[in-house]
mmCIF file of the N, C-alpha and C atoms, coordinates in Angstrom:
data_MODEL
# 
_entry.id   MODEL 
# 
loop_
_atom_site.group_PDB 
_atom_site.id 
_atom_site.type_symbol 
_atom_site.label_atom_id 
_atom_site.label_alt_id 
_atom_site.label_comp_id 
_atom_site.label_asym_id 
_atom_site.label_entity_id 
_atom_site.label_seq_id 
_atom_site.pdbx_PDB_ins_code 
_atom_site.Cartn_x 
_atom_site.Cartn_y 
_atom_site.Cartn_z 
_atom_site.occupancy 
_atom_site.B_iso_or_equiv 
_atom_site.pdbx_formal_charge 
_atom_site.auth_seq_id 
_atom_site.auth_comp_id 
_atom_site.auth_asym_id 
_atom_site.auth_atom_id 
_atom_site.pdbx_PDB_model_num 
ATOM 1   N N  . MET A 1 1  ? -15.192 10.119  12.397  1.00 0.00 ? 1  MET A N  1 
ATOM 2   C CA . MET A 1 1  ? -15.027 8.910   13.182  1.00 0.00 ? 1  MET A CA 1 
ATOM 3   C C  . MET A 1 1  ? -15.400 7.704   12.319  1.00 0.00 ? 1  MET A C  1 
ATOM 4   N N  . ILE A 1 2  ? -14.526 6.732   12.295  1.00 0.00 ? 2  ILE A N  1 
ATOM 5   C CA . ILE A 1 2  ? -14.762 5.523   11.512  1.00 0.00 ? 2  ILE A CA 1 
ATOM 6   C C  . ILE A 1 2  ? -15.257 4.434   12.465  1.00 0.00 ? 2  ILE A C  1 
ATOM 7   N N  . PRO A 1 3  ? -16.411 3.827   12.161  1.00 0.00 ? 3  PRO A N  1 
ATOM 8   C CA . PRO A 1 3  ? -16.962 2.799   13.050  1.00 0.00 ? 3  PRO A CA 1 
ATOM 9   C C  . PRO A 1 3  ? -16.040 1.576   13.161  1.00 0.00 ? 3  PRO A C  1 
ATOM 10  N N  . ALA A 1 4  ? -16.160 0.861   14.269  1.00 0.00 ? 4  ALA A N  1 
ATOM 11  C CA . ALA A 1 4  ? -15.309 -0.306  14.533  1.00 0.00 ? 4  ALA A CA 1 
ATOM 12  C C  . ALA A 1 4  ? -15.471 -1.376  13.463  1.00 0.00 ? 4  ALA A C  1 
ATOM 13  N N  . TRP A 1 5  ? -16.702 -1.592  12.976  1.00 0.00 ? 5  TRP A N  1 
ATOM 14  C CA . TRP A 1 5  ? -16.908 -2.617  11.955  1.00 0.00 ? 5  TRP A CA 1 
ATOM 15  C C  . TRP A 1 5  ? -16.188 -2.251  10.655  1.00 0.00 ? 5  TRP A C  1 
ATOM 16  N N  . ALA A 1 6  ? -16.108 -0.945  10.351  1.00 0.00 ? 6  ALA A N  1 
ATOM 17  C CA . ALA A 1 6  ? -15.402 -0.503  9.148   1.00 0.00 ? 6  ALA A CA 1 
ATOM 18  C C  . ALA A 1 6  ? -13.897 -0.660  9.328   1.00 0.00 ? 6  ALA A C  1 
ATOM 19  N N  . VAL A 1 7  ? -13.406 -0.396  10.529  1.00 0.00 ? 7  VAL A N  1 
ATOM 20  C CA . VAL A 1 7  ? -11.982 -0.575  10.823  1.00 0.00 ? 7  VAL A CA 1 
ATOM 21  C C  . VAL A 1 7  ? -11.604 -2.050  10.678  1.00 0.00 ? 7  VAL A C  1 
ATOM 22  N N  . ASP A 1 8  ? -12.458 -2.947  11.165  1.00 0.00 ? 8  ASP A N  1 
ATOM 23  C CA . ASP A 1 8  ? -12.195 -4.386  11.034  1.00 0.00 ? 8  ASP A CA 1 
ATOM 24  C C  . ASP A 1 8  ? -12.141 -4.805  9.570   1.00 0.00 ? 8  ASP A C  1 
ATOM 25  N N  . SER A 1 9  ? -13.063 -4.297  8.777   1.00 0.00 ? 9  SER A N  1 
ATOM 26  C CA . SER A 1 9  ? -13.089 -4.617  7.351   1.00 0.00 ? 9  SER A CA 1 
ATOM 27  C C  . SER A 1 9  ? -11.846 -4.071  6.652   1.00 0.00 ? 9  SER A C  1 
ATOM 28  N N  . LEU A 1 10 ? -11.457 -2.865  7.005   1.00 0.00 ? 10 LEU A N  1 
ATOM 29  C CA . LEU A 1 10 ? -10.260 -2.254  6.424   1.00 0.00 ? 10 LEU A CA 1 
ATOM 30  C C  . LEU A 1 10 ? -9.018  -3.045  6.815   1.00 0.00 ? 10 LEU A C  1 
ATOM 31  N N  . LYS A 1 11 ? -8.936  -3.467  8.052   1.00 0.00 ? 11 LYS A N  1 
ATOM 32  C CA . LYS A 1 11 ? -7.779  -4.245  8.511   1.00 0.00 ? 11 LYS A CA 1 
ATOM 33  C C  . LYS A 1 11 ? -7.664  -5.555  7.741   1.00 0.00 ? 11 LYS A C  1 
ATOM 34  N N  . ARG A 1 12 ? -8.783  -6.225  7.512   1.00 0.00 ? 12 ARG A N  1 
ATOM 35  C CA . ARG A 1 12 ? -8.753  -7.467  6.715   1.00 0.00 ? 12 ARG A CA 1 
ATOM 36  C C  . ARG A 1 12 ? -8.257  -7.183  5.302   1.00 0.00 ? 12 ARG A C  1 
ATOM 37  N N  . ARG A 1 13 ? -8.693  -6.083  4.724   1.00 0.00 ? 13 ARG A N  1 
ATOM 38  C CA . ARG A 1 13 ? -8.270  -5.725  3.366   1.00 0.00 ? 13 ARG A CA 1 
ATOM 39  C C  . ARG A 1 13 ? -6.775  -5.409  3.335   1.00 0.00 ? 13 ARG A C  1 
ATOM 40  N N  . LEU A 1 14 ? -6.286  -4.719  4.354   1.00 0.00 ? 14 LEU A N  1 
ATOM 41  C CA . LEU A 1 14 ? -4.862  -4.383  4.408   1.00 0.00 ? 14 LEU A CA 1 
ATOM 42  C C  . LEU A 1 14 ? -3.995  -5.612  4.667   1.00 0.00 ? 14 LEU A C  1 
ATOM 43  N N  . ASP A 1 15 ? -4.518  -6.593  5.386   1.00 0.00 ? 15 ASP A N  1 
ATOM 44  C CA . ASP A 1 15 ? -3.759  -7.811  5.698   1.00 0.00 ? 15 ASP A CA 1 
ATOM 45  C C  . ASP A 1 15 ? -3.679  -8.780  4.524   1.00 0.00 ? 15 ASP A C  1 
ATOM 46  N N  . ASP A 1 16 ? -4.541  -8.609  3.536   1.00 0.00 ? 16 ASP A N  1 
ATOM 47  C CA . ASP A 1 16 ? -4.561  -9.494  2.369   1.00 0.00 ? 16 ASP A CA 1 
ATOM 48  C C  . ASP A 1 16 ? -3.390  -9.132  1.451   1.00 0.00 ? 16 ASP A C  1 
ATOM 49  N N  . PRO A 1 17 ? -2.444  -10.069 1.214   1.00 0.00 ? 17 PRO A N  1 
ATOM 50  C CA . PRO A 1 17 ? -1.282  -9.743  0.389   1.00 0.00 ? 17 PRO A CA 1 
ATOM 51  C C  . PRO A 1 17 ? -1.615  -9.512  -1.086  1.00 0.00 ? 17 PRO A C  1 
ATOM 52  N N  . GLU A 1 18 ? -2.740  -9.999  -1.546  1.00 0.00 ? 18 GLU A N  1 
ATOM 53  C CA . GLU A 1 18 ? -3.110  -9.846  -2.953  1.00 0.00 ? 18 GLU A CA 1 
ATOM 54  C C  . GLU A 1 18 ? -3.697  -8.469  -3.256  1.00 0.00 ? 18 GLU A C  1 
ATOM 55  N N  . THR A 1 19 ? -4.316  -7.866  -2.271  1.00 0.00 ? 19 THR A N  1 
ATOM 56  C CA . THR A 1 19 ? -4.910  -6.547  -2.475  1.00 0.00 ? 19 THR A CA 1 
ATOM 57  C C  . THR A 1 19 ? -4.162  -5.539  -1.625  1.00 0.00 ? 19 THR A C  1 
ATOM 58  N N  . GLY A 1 20 ? -4.362  -4.319  -1.903  1.00 0.00 ? 20 GLY A N  1 
ATOM 59  C CA . GLY A 1 20 ? -3.700  -3.278  -1.129  1.00 0.00 ? 20 GLY A CA 1 
ATOM 60  C C  . GLY A 1 20 ? -4.034  -1.928  -1.711  1.00 0.00 ? 20 GLY A C  1 
ATOM 61  N N  . PHE A 1 21 ? -3.484  -0.937  -1.125  1.00 0.00 ? 21 PHE A N  1 
ATOM 62  C CA . PHE A 1 21 ? -3.741  0.424   -1.555  1.00 0.00 ? 21 PHE A CA 1 
ATOM 63  C C  . PHE A 1 21 ? -2.415  1.104   -1.850  1.00 0.00 ? 21 PHE A C  1 
ATOM 64  N N  . GLY A 1 22 ? -2.414  1.953   -2.847  1.00 0.00 ? 22 GLY A N  1 
ATOM 65  C CA . GLY A 1 22 ? -1.220  2.703   -3.201  1.00 0.00 ? 22 GLY A CA 1 
ATOM 66  C C  . GLY A 1 22 ? -1.157  4.061   -2.547  1.00 0.00 ? 22 GLY A C  1 
ATOM 67  N N  . SER A 1 23 ? -2.281  4.534   -2.020  1.00 0.00 ? 23 SER A N  1 
ATOM 68  C CA . SER A 1 23 ? -2.302  5.843   -1.377  1.00 0.00 ? 23 SER A CA 1 
ATOM 69  C C  . SER A 1 23 ? -3.416  5.890   -0.341  1.00 0.00 ? 23 SER A C  1 
ATOM 70  N N  . TYR A 1 24 ? -3.303  6.853   0.539   1.00 0.00 ? 24 TYR A N  1 
ATOM 71  C CA . TYR A 1 24 ? -4.343  7.027   1.551   1.00 0.00 ? 24 TYR A CA 1 
ATOM 72  C C  . TYR A 1 24 ? -5.631  7.537   0.909   1.00 0.00 ? 24 TYR A C  1 
ATOM 73  N N  . THR A 1 25 ? -5.511  8.217   -0.221  1.00 0.00 ? 25 THR A N  1 
ATOM 74  C CA . THR A 1 25 ? -6.698  8.657   -0.951  1.00 0.00 ? 25 THR A CA 1 
ATOM 75  C C  . THR A 1 25 ? -7.464  7.451   -1.476  1.00 0.00 ? 25 THR A C  1 
ATOM 76  N N  . GLN A 1 26 ? -6.760  6.412   -1.926  1.00 0.00 ? 26 GLN A N  1 
ATOM 77  C CA . GLN A 1 26 ? -7.426  5.187   -2.370  1.00 0.00 ? 26 GLN A CA 1 
ATOM 78  C C  . GLN A 1 26 ? -8.153  4.516   -1.213  1.00 0.00 ? 26 GLN A C  1 
ATOM 79  N N  . VAL A 1 27 ? -7.559  4.540   -0.027  1.00 0.00 ? 27 VAL A N  1 
ATOM 80  C CA . VAL A 1 27 ? -8.218  3.980   1.156   1.00 0.00 ? 27 VAL A CA 1 
ATOM 81  C C  . VAL A 1 27 ? -9.487  4.771   1.435   1.00 0.00 ? 27 VAL A C  1 
ATOM 82  N N  . GLN A 1 28 ? -9.378  6.090   1.366   1.00 0.00 ? 28 GLN A N  1 
ATOM 83  C CA . GLN A 1 28 ? -10.517 6.974   1.608   1.00 0.00 ? 28 GLN A CA 1 
ATOM 84  C C  . GLN A 1 28 ? -11.641 6.693   0.611   1.00 0.00 ? 28 GLN A C  1 
ATOM 85  N N  . GLN A 1 29 ? -11.301 6.531   -0.663  1.00 0.00 ? 29 GLN A N  1 
ATOM 86  C CA . GLN A 1 29 ? -12.300 6.230   -1.695  1.00 0.00 ? 29 GLN A CA 1 
ATOM 87  C C  . GLN A 1 29 ? -12.920 4.856   -1.463  1.00 0.00 ? 29 GLN A C  1 
ATOM 88  N N  . TRP A 1 30 ? -12.121 3.862   -1.086  1.00 0.00 ? 30 TRP A N  1 
ATOM 89  C CA . TRP A 1 30 ? -12.632 2.518   -0.826  1.00 0.00 ? 30 TRP A CA 1 
ATOM 90  C C  . TRP A 1 30 ? -13.625 2.538   0.327   1.00 0.00 ? 30 TRP A C  1 
ATOM 91  N N  . LEU A 1 31 ? -13.288 3.254   1.388   1.00 0.00 ? 31 LEU A N  1 
ATOM 92  C CA . LEU A 1 31 ? -14.209 3.374   2.520   1.00 0.00 ? 31 LEU A CA 1 
ATOM 93  C C  . LEU A 1 31 ? -15.529 3.990   2.075   1.00 0.00 ? 31 LEU A C  1 
ATOM 94  N N  . SER A 1 32 ? -15.441 5.018   1.247   1.00 0.00 ? 32 SER A N  1 
ATOM 95  C CA . SER A 1 32 ? -16.639 5.720   0.794   1.00 0.00 ? 32 SER A CA 1 
ATOM 96  C C  . SER A 1 32 ? -17.483 4.859   -0.141  1.00 0.00 ? 32 SER A C  1 
ATOM 97  N N  . GLU A 1 33 ? -16.844 4.256   -1.144  1.00 0.00 ? 33 GLU A N  1 
ATOM 98  C CA . GLU A 1 33 ? -17.577 3.514   -2.170  1.00 0.00 ? 33 GLU A CA 1 
ATOM 99  C C  . GLU A 1 33 ? -18.052 2.143   -1.683  1.00 0.00 ? 33 GLU A C  1 
ATOM 100 N N  . THR A 1 34 ? -17.238 1.453   -0.912  1.00 0.00 ? 34 THR A N  1 
ATOM 101 C CA . THR A 1 34 ? -17.555 0.088   -0.500  1.00 0.00 ? 34 THR A CA 1 
ATOM 102 C C  . THR A 1 34 ? -18.363 0.029   0.792   1.00 0.00 ? 34 THR A C  1 
ATOM 103 N N  . LEU A 1 35 ? -17.973 0.844   1.762   1.00 0.00 ? 35 LEU A N  1 
ATOM 104 C CA . LEU A 1 35 ? -18.590 0.757   3.083   1.00 0.00 ? 35 LEU A CA 1 
ATOM 105 C C  . LEU A 1 35 ? -19.505 1.939   3.408   1.00 0.00 ? 35 LEU A C  1 
ATOM 106 N N  . ASN A 1 36 ? -19.582 2.902   2.494   1.00 0.00 ? 36 ASN A N  1 
ATOM 107 C CA . ASN A 1 36 ? -20.383 4.116   2.719   1.00 0.00 ? 36 ASN A CA 1 
ATOM 108 C C  . ASN A 1 36 ? -19.979 4.841   3.997   1.00 0.00 ? 36 ASN A C  1 
ATOM 109 N N  . VAL A 1 37 ? -18.674 4.914   4.222   1.00 0.00 ? 37 VAL A N  1 
ATOM 110 C CA . VAL A 1 37 ? -18.135 5.617   5.388   1.00 0.00 ? 37 VAL A CA 1 
ATOM 111 C C  . VAL A 1 37 ? -17.311 6.791   4.879   1.00 0.00 ? 37 VAL A C  1 
ATOM 112 N N  . GLU A 1 38 ? -17.718 7.990   5.241   1.00 0.00 ? 38 GLU A N  1 
ATOM 113 C CA . GLU A 1 38 ? -16.992 9.192   4.842   1.00 0.00 ? 38 GLU A CA 1 
ATOM 114 C C  . GLU A 1 38 ? -15.998 9.551   5.942   1.00 0.00 ? 38 GLU A C  1 
ATOM 115 N N  . ALA A 1 39 ? -14.750 9.787   5.558   1.00 0.00 ? 39 ALA A N  1 
ATOM 116 C CA . ALA A 1 39 ? -13.719 10.150  6.532   1.00 0.00 ? 39 ALA A CA 1 
ATOM 117 C C  . ALA A 1 39 ? -12.740 11.117  5.884   1.00 0.00 ? 39 ALA A C  1 
ATOM 118 N N  . GLU A 1 40 ? -12.223 12.018  6.676   1.00 0.00 ? 40 GLU A N  1 
ATOM 119 C CA . GLU A 1 40 ? -11.224 12.969  6.205   1.00 0.00 ? 40 GLU A CA 1 
ATOM 120 C C  . GLU A 1 40 ? -9.906  12.239  5.933   1.00 0.00 ? 40 GLU A C  1 
ATOM 121 N N  . TYR A 1 41 ? -9.094  12.829  5.061   1.00 0.00 ? 41 TYR A N  1 
ATOM 122 C CA . TYR A 1 41 ? -7.803  12.249  4.708   1.00 0.00 ? 41 TYR A CA 1 
ATOM 123 C C  . TYR A 1 41 ? -6.936  12.048  5.955   1.00 0.00 ? 41 TYR A C  1 
ATOM 124 N N  . ALA A 1 42 ? -6.867  13.062  6.810   1.00 0.00 ? 42 ALA A N  1 
ATOM 125 C CA . ALA A 1 42 ? -6.026  12.985  8.013   1.00 0.00 ? 42 ALA A CA 1 
ATOM 126 C C  . ALA A 1 42 ? -6.482  11.856  8.932   1.00 0.00 ? 42 ALA A C  1 
ATOM 127 N N  . THR A 1 43 ? -7.784  11.640  9.015   1.00 0.00 ? 43 THR A N  1 
ATOM 128 C CA . THR A 1 43 ? -8.326  10.563  9.843   1.00 0.00 ? 43 THR A CA 1 
ATOM 129 C C  . THR A 1 43 ? -7.911  9.206   9.287   1.00 0.00 ? 43 THR A C  1 
ATOM 130 N N  . VAL A 1 44 ? -8.026  9.054   7.970   1.00 0.00 ? 44 VAL A N  1 
ATOM 131 C CA . VAL A 1 44 ? -7.645  7.798   7.313   1.00 0.00 ? 44 VAL A CA 1 
ATOM 132 C C  . VAL A 1 44 ? -6.149  7.549   7.491   1.00 0.00 ? 44 VAL A C  1 
ATOM 133 N N  . HIS A 1 45 ? -5.341  8.575   7.286   1.00 0.00 ? 45 HIS A N  1 
ATOM 134 C CA . HIS A 1 45 ? -3.893  8.443   7.426   1.00 0.00 ? 45 HIS A CA 1 
ATOM 135 C C  . HIS A 1 45 ? -3.526  8.011   8.842   1.00 0.00 ? 45 HIS A C  1 
ATOM 136 N N  . HIS A 1 46 ? -4.081  8.672   9.832   1.00 0.00 ? 46 HIS A N  1 
ATOM 137 C CA . HIS A 1 46 ? -3.766  8.339   11.223  1.00 0.00 ? 46 HIS A CA 1 
ATOM 138 C C  . HIS A 1 46 ? -4.205  6.913   11.561  1.00 0.00 ? 46 HIS A C  1 
ATOM 139 N N  . LEU A 1 47 ? -5.381  6.535   11.112  1.00 0.00 ? 47 LEU A N  1 
ATOM 140 C CA . LEU A 1 47 ? -5.891  5.188   11.380  1.00 0.00 ? 47 LEU A CA 1 
ATOM 141 C C  . LEU A 1 47 ? -4.993  4.121   10.768  1.00 0.00 ? 47 LEU A C  1 
ATOM 142 N N  . VAL A 1 48 ? -4.713  4.252   9.476   1.00 0.00 ? 48 VAL A N  1 
ATOM 143 C CA . VAL A 1 48 ? -3.951  3.221   8.762   1.00 0.00 ? 48 VAL A CA 1 
ATOM 144 C C  . VAL A 1 48 ? -2.501  3.186   9.239   1.00 0.00 ? 48 VAL A C  1 
ATOM 145 N N  . ARG A 1 49 ? -1.866  4.328   9.318   1.00 0.00 ? 49 ARG A N  1 
ATOM 146 C CA . ARG A 1 49 ? -0.433  4.375   9.606   1.00 0.00 ? 49 ARG A CA 1 
ATOM 147 C C  . ARG A 1 49 ? -0.113  4.109   11.070  1.00 0.00 ? 49 ARG A C  1 
ATOM 148 N N  . TYR A 1 50 ? -0.858  4.721   11.971  1.00 0.00 ? 50 TYR A N  1 
ATOM 149 C CA . TYR A 1 50 ? -0.484  4.665   13.385  1.00 0.00 ? 50 TYR A CA 1 
ATOM 150 C C  . TYR A 1 50 ? -1.304  3.670   14.204  1.00 0.00 ? 50 TYR A C  1 
ATOM 151 N N  . ARG A 1 51 ? -2.609  3.647   14.025  1.00 0.00 ? 51 ARG A N  1 
ATOM 152 C CA . ARG A 1 51 ? -3.423  2.722   14.830  1.00 0.00 ? 51 ARG A CA 1 
ATOM 153 C C  . ARG A 1 51 ? -3.324  1.294   14.317  1.00 0.00 ? 51 ARG A C  1 
ATOM 154 N N  . LEU A 1 52 ? -3.369  1.115   12.994  1.00 0.00 ? 52 LEU A N  1 
ATOM 155 C CA . LEU A 1 52 ? -3.293  -0.232  12.423  1.00 0.00 ? 52 LEU A CA 1 
ATOM 156 C C  . LEU A 1 52 ? -1.857  -0.647  12.115  1.00 0.00 ? 52 LEU A C  1 
ATOM 157 N N  . GLY A 1 53 ? -0.946  0.318   12.042  1.00 0.00 ? 53 GLY A N  1 
ATOM 158 C CA . GLY A 1 53 ? 0.459   0.022   11.791  1.00 0.00 ? 53 GLY A CA 1 
ATOM 159 C C  . GLY A 1 53 ? 0.731   -0.537  10.410  1.00 0.00 ? 53 GLY A C  1 
ATOM 160 N N  . ALA A 1 54 ? -0.124  -0.219  9.450   1.00 0.00 ? 54 ALA A N  1 
ATOM 161 C CA . ALA A 1 54 ? 0.030   -0.749  8.093   1.00 0.00 ? 54 ALA A CA 1 
ATOM 162 C C  . ALA A 1 54 ? 0.822   0.224   7.233   1.00 0.00 ? 54 ALA A C  1 
ATOM 163 N N  . LYS A 1 55 ? 1.479   -0.323  6.240   1.00 0.00 ? 55 LYS A N  1 
ATOM 164 C CA . LYS A 1 55 ? 2.180   0.491   5.258   1.00 0.00 ? 55 LYS A CA 1 
ATOM 165 C C  . LYS A 1 55 ? 1.572   0.191   3.901   1.00 0.00 ? 55 LYS A C  1 
ATOM 166 N N  . LEU A 1 56 ? 1.416   1.222   3.114   1.00 0.00 ? 56 LEU A N  1 
ATOM 167 C CA . LEU A 1 56 ? 0.810   1.063   1.799   1.00 0.00 ? 56 LEU A CA 1 
ATOM 168 C C  . LEU A 1 56 ? 1.805   0.439   0.834   1.00 0.00 ? 56 LEU A C  1 
ATOM 169 N N  . LYS A 1 57 ? 1.276   -0.214  -0.188  1.00 0.00 ? 57 LYS A N  1 
ATOM 170 C CA . LYS A 1 57 ? 2.128   -0.830  -1.194  1.00 0.00 ? 57 LYS A CA 1 
ATOM 171 C C  . LYS A 1 57 ? 2.786   0.258   -2.028  1.00 0.00 ? 57 LYS A C  1 
ATOM 172 N N  . ALA A 1 58 ? 4.062   0.073   -2.280  1.00 0.00 ? 58 ALA A N  1 
ATOM 173 C CA . ALA A 1 58 ? 4.790   1.011   -3.124  1.00 0.00 ? 58 ALA A CA 1 
ATOM 174 C C  . ALA A 1 58 ? 5.832   0.227   -3.909  1.00 0.00 ? 58 ALA A C  1 
ATOM 175 N N  . ALA A 1 59 ? 5.880   0.477   -5.182  1.00 0.00 ? 59 ALA A N  1 
ATOM 176 C CA . ALA A 1 59 ? 6.856   -0.208  -6.024  1.00 0.00 ? 59 ALA A CA 1 
ATOM 177 C C  . ALA A 1 59 ? 8.237   0.379   -5.785  1.00 0.00 ? 59 ALA A C  1 
ATOM 178 N N  . ARG A 1 60 ? 9.231   -0.459  -5.897  1.00 0.00 ? 60 ARG A N  1 
ATOM 179 C CA . ARG A 1 60 ? 10.596  0.050   -5.792  1.00 0.00 ? 60 ARG A CA 1 
ATOM 180 C C  . ARG A 1 60 ? 10.892  0.863   -7.044  1.00 0.00 ? 60 ARG A C  1 
ATOM 181 N N  . PRO A 1 61 ? 11.545  1.995   -6.888  1.00 0.00 ? 61 PRO A N  1 
ATOM 182 C CA . PRO A 1 61 ? 11.822  2.833   -8.049  1.00 0.00 ? 61 PRO A CA 1 
ATOM 183 C C  . PRO A 1 61 ? 12.859  2.192   -8.973  1.00 0.00 ? 61 PRO A C  1 
ATOM 184 N N  . VAL A 1 62 ? 12.677  2.380   -10.253 1.00 0.00 ? 62 VAL A N  1 
ATOM 185 C CA . VAL A 1 62 ? 13.611  1.899   -11.264 1.00 0.00 ? 62 VAL A CA 1 
ATOM 186 C C  . VAL A 1 62 ? 13.982  3.091   -12.129 1.00 0.00 ? 62 VAL A C  1 
ATOM 187 N N  . HIS A 1 63 ? 15.275  3.289   -12.321 1.00 0.00 ? 63 HIS A N  1 
ATOM 188 C CA . HIS A 1 63 ? 15.722  4.417   -13.119 1.00 0.00 ? 63 HIS A CA 1 
ATOM 189 C C  . HIS A 1 63 ? 15.251  4.256   -14.560 1.00 0.00 ? 63 HIS A C  1 
ATOM 190 N N  . ALA A 1 64 ? 14.838  5.339   -15.181 1.00 0.00 ? 64 ALA A N  1 
ATOM 191 C CA . ALA A 1 64 ? 14.290  5.314   -16.537 1.00 0.00 ? 64 ALA A CA 1 
ATOM 192 C C  . ALA A 1 64 ? 15.317  4.832   -17.559 1.00 0.00 ? 64 ALA A C  1 
ATOM 193 N N  . LYS A 1 65 ? 16.598  5.093   -17.318 1.00 0.00 ? 65 LYS A N  1 
ATOM 194 C CA . LYS A 1 65 ? 17.641  4.721   -18.275 1.00 0.00 ? 65 LYS A CA 1 
ATOM 195 C C  . LYS A 1 65 ? 18.292  3.375   -17.949 1.00 0.00 ? 65 LYS A C  1 
ATOM 196 N N  . GLN A 1 66 ? 17.726  2.633   -17.020 1.00 0.00 ? 66 GLN A N  1 
ATOM 197 C CA . GLN A 1 66 ? 18.310  1.351   -16.636 1.00 0.00 ? 66 GLN A CA 1 
ATOM 198 C C  . GLN A 1 66 ? 18.264  0.375   -17.807 1.00 0.00 ? 66 GLN A C  1 
ATOM 199 N N  . ASN A 1 67 ? 19.383  -0.276  -18.070 1.00 0.00 ? 67 ASN A N  1 
ATOM 200 C CA . ASN A 1 67 ? 19.499  -1.238  -19.158 1.00 0.00 ? 67 ASN A CA 1 
ATOM 201 C C  . ASN A 1 67 ? 19.239  -2.635  -18.585 1.00 0.00 ? 67 ASN A C  1 
ATOM 202 N N  . SER A 1 68 ? 18.131  -3.237  -18.970 1.00 0.00 ? 68 SER A N  1 
ATOM 203 C CA . SER A 1 68 ? 17.765  -4.539  -18.405 1.00 0.00 ? 68 SER A CA 1 
ATOM 204 C C  . SER A 1 68 ? 18.742  -5.640  -18.823 1.00 0.00 ? 68 SER A C  1 
ATOM 205 N N  . GLU A 1 69 ? 19.299  -5.559  -20.033 1.00 0.00 ? 69 GLU A N  1 
ATOM 206 C CA . GLU A 1 69 ? 20.262  -6.572  -20.474 1.00 0.00 ? 69 GLU A CA 1 
ATOM 207 C C  . GLU A 1 69 ? 21.544  -6.487  -19.656 1.00 0.00 ? 69 GLU A C  1 
ATOM 208 N N  . ALA A 1 70 ? 22.019  -5.281  -19.405 1.00 0.00 ? 70 ALA A N  1 
ATOM 209 C CA . ALA A 1 70 ? 23.226  -5.105  -18.597 1.00 0.00 ? 70 ALA A CA 1 
ATOM 210 C C  . ALA A 1 70 ? 22.985  -5.565  -17.164 1.00 0.00 ? 70 ALA A C  1 
ATOM 211 N N  . LEU A 1 71 ? 21.798  -5.341  -16.664 1.00 0.00 ? 71 LEU A N  1 
ATOM 212 C CA . LEU A 1 71 ? 21.456  -5.776  -15.312 1.00 0.00 ? 71 LEU A CA 1 
ATOM 213 C C  . LEU A 1 71 ? 21.491  -7.299  -15.211 1.00 0.00 ? 71 LEU A C  1 
ATOM 214 N N  . GLU A 1 72 ? 20.912  -7.989  -16.184 1.00 0.00 ? 72 GLU A N  1 
ATOM 215 C CA . GLU A 1 72 ? 20.926  -9.454  -16.181 1.00 0.00 ? 72 GLU A CA 1 
ATOM 216 C C  . GLU A 1 72 ? 22.349  -9.986  -16.306 1.00 0.00 ? 72 GLU A C  1 
ATOM 217 N N  . ALA A 1 73 ? 23.173  -9.354  -17.150 1.00 0.00 ? 73 ALA A N  1 
ATOM 218 C CA . ALA A 1 73 ? 24.565  -9.774  -17.294 1.00 0.00 ? 73 ALA A CA 1 
ATOM 219 C C  . ALA A 1 73 ? 25.311  -9.597  -15.973 1.00 0.00 ? 73 ALA A C  1 
ATOM 220 N N  . PHE A 1 74 ? 25.051  -8.508  -15.287 1.00 0.00 ? 74 PHE A N  1 
ATOM 221 C CA . PHE A 1 74 ? 25.679  -8.263  -13.992 1.00 0.00 ? 74 PHE A CA 1 
ATOM 222 C C  . PHE A 1 74 ? 25.273  -9.331  -12.983 1.00 0.00 ? 74 PHE A C  1 
ATOM 223 N N  . LYS A 1 75 ? 23.997  -9.680  -12.977 1.00 0.00 ? 75 LYS A N  1 
ATOM 224 C CA . LYS A 1 75 ? 23.516  -10.699 -12.042 1.00 0.00 ? 75 LYS A CA 1 
ATOM 225 C C  . LYS A 1 75 ? 24.179  -12.052 -12.315 1.00 0.00 ? 75 LYS A C  1 
ATOM 226 N N  . GLN A 1 76 ? 24.416  -12.373 -13.589 1.00 0.00 ? 76 GLN A N  1 
ATOM 227 C CA . GLN A 1 76 ? 25.006  -13.663 -13.951 1.00 0.00 ? 76 GLN A CA 1 
ATOM 228 C C  . GLN A 1 76 ? 26.491  -13.732 -13.607 1.00 0.00 ? 76 GLN A C  1 
ATOM 229 N N  . THR A 1 77 ? 27.194  -12.605 -13.716 1.00 0.00 ? 77 THR A N  1 
ATOM 230 C CA . THR A 1 77 ? 28.647  -12.629 -13.532 1.00 0.00 ? 77 THR A CA 1 
ATOM 231 C C  . THR A 1 77 ? 29.095  -12.218 -12.140 1.00 0.00 ? 77 THR A C  1 
ATOM 232 N N  . SER A 1 78 ? 28.233  -11.620 -11.351 1.00 0.00 ? 78 SER A N  1 
ATOM 233 C CA . SER A 1 78 ? 28.654  -11.176 -10.018 1.00 0.00 ? 78 SER A CA 1 
ATOM 234 C C  . SER A 1 78 ? 28.642  -12.349 -9.040  1.00 0.00 ? 78 SER A C  1 
ATOM 235 N N  . ALA A 1 79 ? 29.509  -12.266 -8.057  1.00 0.00 ? 79 ALA A N  1 
ATOM 236 C CA . ALA A 1 79 ? 29.598  -13.315 -7.039  1.00 0.00 ? 79 ALA A CA 1 
ATOM 237 C C  . ALA A 1 79 ? 28.451  -13.157 -6.050  1.00 0.00 ? 79 ALA A C  1 
ATOM 238 N N  . THR A 1 80 ? 27.927  -14.280 -5.604  1.00 0.00 ? 80 THR A N  1 
ATOM 239 C CA . THR A 1 80 ? 26.860  -14.231 -4.608  1.00 0.00 ? 80 THR A CA 1 
ATOM 240 C C  . THR A 1 80 ? 27.468  -14.306 -3.221  1.00 0.00 ? 80 THR A C  1 
ATOM 241 N N  . THR A 1 81 ? 26.800  -13.718 -2.264  1.00 0.00 ? 81 THR A N  1 
ATOM 242 C CA . THR A 1 81 ? 27.334  -13.739 -0.895  1.00 0.00 ? 81 THR A CA 1 
ATOM 243 C C  . THR A 1 81 ? 26.586  -14.713 -0.041  1.00 0.00 ? 81 THR A C  1 
# 
């Protein structure tokens, strides 16, 4: 069980656009190290995803063979909508 004061602190951290978490394990570690609150992974996942309605930060995937020069050329020559 995560105390209400810890949930409030976590919500403020999740609402801050400059900071965020990449995984629920990072949230779990932050709770433990910063707030001294121990919680199971499933508890953290349910709290963040369903009760708080937050989504973790995730980078958009980029193909390893993507040519950045060709991409820029495409952007310059393609029509905008």
